[in-house]
MILOBA-987826 format. One record per residue (C-alpha): residue number from 1; residue in one letter; x, y, z. Coordinates in pm, 1 decimal, always signed. Layout:
<kefis>
 base numar        x        y        z
  NUM     a        X        Y        Z
...
</kefis>
This chain:
<kefis>
 base numar        x        y        z
    1     m   +982.7  +5141.4  -2576.1
    2     f   +947.1  +4768.1  -2539.3
    3     g  +1083.0  +4673.5  -2872.5
    4     k   +953.1  +4370.2  -3048.7
    5     i   +711.2  +4133.3  -2876.9
    6     s   +745.6  +3778.0  -2991.4
    7     v   +491.0  +3514.5  -2924.6
    8     v   +628.3  +3192.2  -2788.8
    9     h   +423.1  +2882.0  -2846.7
   10     a   +472.9  +2687.7  -2519.3
   11     r   +302.6  +2367.6  -2406.9
   12     p     -6.1  +2423.5  -2208.5
   13     p    +44.1  +2353.6  -1826.0
   14     n    -16.1  +2010.0  -1716.1
   15     l   -347.1  +2011.8  -1540.8
   16     f   -296.2  +1663.4  -1398.9
   17     p    +60.7  +1637.3  -1272.0
   18     f     +3.3  +1301.7  -1101.4
   19     r   -158.2  +1134.6  -1399.4
   20     r   +164.7   +952.9  -1504.2
   21     t   +254.4   +824.3  -1160.3
   22     l    -93.9   +687.0  -1084.1
   23     r   -128.9   +471.9  -1393.9
   24     t   -183.1   +115.5  -1296.3
   25     s    -24.9   -194.6  -1435.0
   26     k   -342.0   -265.6  -1635.7
   27     h   -214.0    -15.3  -1886.5
   28     h   +137.1   -152.6  -1876.2
   29     p   +122.5   -526.9  -1832.0
   30     h   +497.8   -553.7  -1897.0
   31     r   +595.7   -381.9  -1572.8
   32     v   +808.4   -572.6  -1328.8
   33     k   +630.5   -720.2  -1032.8
   34     m   +801.6   -719.0   -689.8
   35     l   +716.3   -898.8   -365.1
   36     y   +585.4   -671.9    -88.6
   37     e   +469.9   -725.2   +270.3
   38     m   +211.6   -496.9   +424.2
   39     i   +169.8   -483.2   +801.3
   40     g   -152.6   -318.6   +907.5
   41     v   -250.5   -216.9  +1259.8
   42     v   -632.2   -165.8  +1286.9
   43     r   -839.4    -20.2  +1566.1
   44     p   -908.4   -314.5  +1809.9
   45     g  -1256.0   -443.6  +1889.8
   46     r  -1407.3   -533.4  +1546.3
   47     l  -1272.1   -822.1  +1345.6
   48     s  -1508.6   -721.9  +1061.5
   49     e  -1304.4   -397.8  +1015.2
   50     v   -978.2   -594.5   +979.1
   51     k  -1138.3   -826.2   +727.6
   52     e  -1274.4   -536.8   +528.1
   53     i   -946.1   -351.8   +517.8
   54     a   -757.4   -665.5   +411.6
   55     r  -1025.1   -733.4   +149.0
   56     t   -993.6   -377.3    +10.0
   57     a   -610.3   -407.1     -0.3
   58     g   -631.5   -738.2   -175.5
   59     k   -881.6   -599.9   -426.3
   60     i   -648.8   -312.2   -507.5
   61     v   -361.0   -558.1   -576.3
   62     l   -576.3   -786.5   -783.4
   63     d   -737.6   -507.9   -985.2
   64     n   -390.0   -397.1  -1088.6
   65     n   -272.3   -747.9  -1213.6
   66     g   -100.3   -834.0   -887.1
   67     v   -107.4  -1157.6   -688.2
   68     v   -191.2  -1186.9   -319.6
   69     r    +21.8  -1456.9   -173.5
   70     g   -147.9  -1461.7   +162.3
   71     v   -300.9  -1282.2   +458.1
   72     s   -211.0  -1356.9   +821.1
   73     n   -411.2  -1249.4  +1123.8
   74     w   -181.8  -1178.9  +1415.6
   75     g   -446.8  -1062.1  +1663.0
   76     t   -449.5   -782.9  +1904.1
   77     f   -124.4   -656.8  +2079.5
   78     l    -18.9   -351.3  +2278.3
   79     l   +151.9    -89.4  +2067.5
   80     p   +517.7     -8.0  +2152.4
   81     k   +407.2   +357.1  +2224.1
   82     p    +62.4   +516.4  +2223.7
   83     a    -46.4   +614.0  +1875.0
   84     l   -253.1   +924.8  +1810.3
   85     k   -497.5   +899.2  +1521.9
   86     l   -794.9  +1128.2  +1464.1
   87     q   -776.8  +1279.0  +1802.8
   88     t   -786.6   +939.1  +1967.3
   89     t   -500.9   +777.6  +2155.5
   90     h   -465.3   +404.3  +2083.9
   91     h   -268.0   +176.7  +2321.3
   92     a   -341.7   -154.6  +2142.1
   93     g   -410.7   -259.0  +1772.8
   94     h   -511.0   -558.1  +1578.4
   95     h   -222.8   -664.1  +1354.5
   96     f   -244.4   -831.7  +1007.9
   97     i    +16.1   -910.0   +739.2
   98     m    -50.1   -931.5   +363.5
   99     r   +217.0  -1053.4   +123.4
  100     f   +162.7   -974.0   -243.4
  101     d   +340.8   -939.7   -574.6
  102     a   +262.8   -613.4   -750.5
  103     s   +419.9   -335.7   -962.4
  104     a   +552.1    -25.3   -799.8
  105     n   +254.0   +188.5   -914.4
  106     s     +9.7    -69.1   -757.3
  107     q   +200.9    -44.7   -436.6
  108     h   +182.2   +335.3   -454.7
  109     l   -190.5   +322.7   -509.6
  110     l   -235.3    +79.7   -213.9
  111     r    -28.6   +303.2     +7.1
  112     r   -236.0   +605.7    -85.3
  113     t   -566.1   +420.1    -23.5
  114     m   -444.8   +298.0   +317.2
  115     s   -338.4   +635.6   +426.0
  116     l   -695.9   +768.9   +376.9
  117     d   -861.3   +499.6   +581.5
  118     p   -947.1   +624.9   +931.1
  119     r   -968.1   +275.0  +1074.7
  120     l   -603.6   +204.3  +1028.8
  121     i   -378.5   +316.1  +1313.9
  122     r    -51.5   +237.6  +1139.1
  123     y    +62.6    +57.0   +825.7
  124     s   +387.6    -21.2   +656.4
  125     i   +464.6   -160.2   +319.2
  126     v   +808.0   -321.6   +279.6
  127     k   +967.3   -456.1    -50.5
  128     i  +1096.5   -801.0    +16.5
  129     g  +1264.3   -859.9   -316.6
  130     t  +1262.9   -815.8   -696.5
  131     k  +1473.4  -1101.5   -826.9
  132     f  +1312.2  -1437.6   -878.3
  133     e  +1591.0  -1618.8   -686.2
  134     d  +1521.4  -1395.1   -382.0
  135     i  +1136.9  -1435.8   -368.0
  136     k  +1072.6  -1790.0   -500.5
  137     d  +1075.3  -1960.4   -167.7
  138     v   +888.8  -1690.1    +38.0
  139     e   +561.2  -1830.9   +171.4
  140     g   +231.0  -1637.5   +167.2
  141     v   +160.8  -1686.0   +531.6
  142     a   +374.5  -1483.6   +778.1
  143     d   +375.9  -1671.6  +1111.1
  144     f   +427.6  -1484.9  +1432.5
  145     k   +750.1  -1594.9  +1594.9
  146     s   +778.6  -1517.9  +1966.2
  147     s  +1132.6  -1559.2  +2108.0
</kefis>
């Protein structure tokens, strides 16, 4: 009725589908490093929380063979629009900037870690450049320029 049944030897399913994307540059030191800038907005009130988050972000970059160029504290500002985070509406936030050189996988790991931190209201990581000519003159400290 069914005819011949043939056995196909297939690869077992990948139980860890994200394993390849989460490898750090420790395992691949030849990966290209790019210059990134992270802007973080933390709940206002405690400077110790800002320092701890910046320290955690820097440690992630350094543990994955990256270089932290500098961290700038911009202080507390009103947000452009109220932000809802963990059932709390925030109208102001403490801003900080961190510039760092890291691989794309390190940046992904940092982004994933920051998204899980409940103290952060918002964050953004922007690639500034990849070529040496583009990033050689960028300073580590990002000054706040008011017009």
